[in-house]
C-alpha positions as CSV (number, residue, x, y, z in Angstrom):
1,X,-5.8,-0.2,0.2
2,X,-4.0,2.1,2.6
3,X,-0.5,2.1,4.0
4,X,-1.3,2.9,7.7
5,X,2.3,3.0,9.0
6,X,5.8,1.8,8.6
7,X,7.8,0.1,11.4
8,X,7.3,-2.7,13.8
9,X,4.0,-1.4,15.2
10,X,5.3,-1.6,18.7
11,X,7.4,1.6,18.5
12,X,8.8,4.0,16.0
13,X,11.8,1.7,15.4
14,X,13.0,1.8,11.9
15,X,10.6,4.6,10.8
16,X,13.4,6.8,9.7
17,X,14.2,4.1,7.0
18,X,10.6,4.1,5.7
19,X,10.6,4.1,1.8
20,X,9.1,6.9,-0.2
21,X,5.9,5.8,-1.9
22,X,6.0,6.8,-5.6
23,X,2.8,5.3,-7.1
24,X,0.0,6.1,-4.6
25,X,-3.4,6.9,-6.2
26,X,-3.4,10.5,-4.9
27,X,0.4,11.0,-4.7
28,X,0.8,10.5,-1.0
29,X,4.5,9.8,-0.3
30,X,4.4,7.8,2.9
31,X,2.0,6.6,5.6
32,X,-1.5,7.3,4.5
33,X,-0.8,6.5,0.9
34,X,-3.7,4.8,-0.8
35,X,-4.1,2.5,-3.8
36,X,-7.5,2.5,-5.4
37,X,-8.2,-0.7,-7.3
38,X,-11.3,0.4,-9.2
39,X,-9.6,0.3,-12.6
40,X,-7.9,-3.0,-11.8
41,X,-11.4,-4.6,-11.5
42,X,-12.0,-4.0,-15.2
43,X,-15.7,-4.4,-16.1
44,X,-16.5,-6.2,-12.8
45,X,-18.2,-4.0,-10.2
46,X,-17.1,-6.3,-7.3
47,X,-14.3,-8.7,-6.6
48,X,-16.0,-12.0,-5.9
49,X,-14.5,-14.3,-3.2
50,X,-11.7,-16.3,-4.7
51,X,-11.2,-14.0,-7.7
52,X,-8.2,-11.9,-8.5
53,X,-8.1,-8.2,-9.7
54,X,-5.9,-6.9,-12.4
55,X,-2.3,-6.0,-11.5
56,X,-1.3,-2.7,-9.9
57,X,2.3,-1.7,-9.7
58,X,3.5,-0.3,-6.4
59,X,6.7,1.8,-6.6
60,X,8.9,2.8,-3.7
61,X,12.2,4.6,-3.4
62,X,14.2,3.0,-0.6
63,X,16.1,5.3,1.8
64,X,18.5,2.7,3.1
65,X,19.8,-0.8,2.6
66,X,16.8,-3.0,1.7
67,X,17.4,-5.1,4.8
68,X,16.8,-2.0,7.0
69,X,13.5,-1.1,5.4
70,X,10.8,-1.5,8.0
71,X,7.6,-3.5,7.8
72,X,4.4,-2.0,6.3
73,X,1.0,-2.1,8.0
74,X,-1.9,-2.2,5.5
75,X,-5.6,-1.5,5.8
76,X,-7.9,-3.0,3.2
77,X,-11.4,-1.8,2.7
78,X,-14.2,-2.2,0.2
79,X,-17.8,-1.6,-0.5
80,X,-20.6,-4.0,-0.6
81,X,-22.6,-4.0,-3.8
């Protein structure tokens, strides 16, 4: 899963209040941060429809009042077995 951007998507509104990503898989601190769920699948090679992976903790450091934190746009990808 990748965080593509923070903000409304229509403009850069609120981007200056984007949180710092603290727990990305490769340490990326903002847009572009990725979270790899391979370990959360356990012994399963694929996540079957209707199934749930193990939990992953996403940590952020907010830069402003939580009410000013902008939206997050995610991209989810996977591989076919």
